C-alpha angles and dihedrals in degrees: 000000000000132000132184114244089231094059109128124247110276095037109150112242100176141358115218132193114207116194129184117174095201118105131230119003091345088063096051110106127202119199131196143165120240123234135357103312129153091244136087135201119236128187107236109178131340105308095000126103132181130210111218137178112265093197141354115295127229115210092196089061099039122005099178137031132194102202114196116206115196126197123189129178129219096250117155121177090193089067091053093261132113122286119272112272130197137188135184139201130193121223112203110210128184119199114220 
């Protein structure tokens, strides 16, 4: 993906759909972004999240970002459920 460095704070970078077929606590998913990046994750609707800019970007300082999004479910074998699982995806973003 590409974004202009003058995009205002709150500009949507990506829309993500997170799906876990487990029920109860095992199906509850927590999402986060890795590292100190100028983006934040916002829950949009049910299982949808959006990655948005947290501040204006400066291409001269950083021209590309690899933003890692992590999702982990609430699995707990001690409660008789399946073990906790996690997955991640990397969003490659070029600043114009």
